[in-house]
C-alpha angles and dihedrals in degrees: 000000000000117000100220105118116110095002120145115233093272104026091093090067092066090052097047119122088229096054092113097033129108105267089211089074089064093051099039126122090210109107093214092055091046091052090050090052091049091050090053090050092051091067097037116123092211100042093123093052090049092051093048090049091053093048096046093047096044095241102186100178136057137010114310127170092354095304134111121227093263093049092052090049090053091048091050091052092049091050092051092052092051095047 
């Protein structure tokens, strides 16, 4: 279950599964490193908060909230169409 209730805007970062990981993995162009980052995200208790942060701050690069750059761009486009 995601741990997002009652978090301040940056508390989720301290609870992230990647908190002690090499950030380079999340901004790599190497497919193996990207898959490793995505696997870490899959089990992260604050994945949703991370994704919302990336979307609200226009993060264009890297893996955020278990999504690649292209996936976040698609989600953003879908949200705009619905709004």
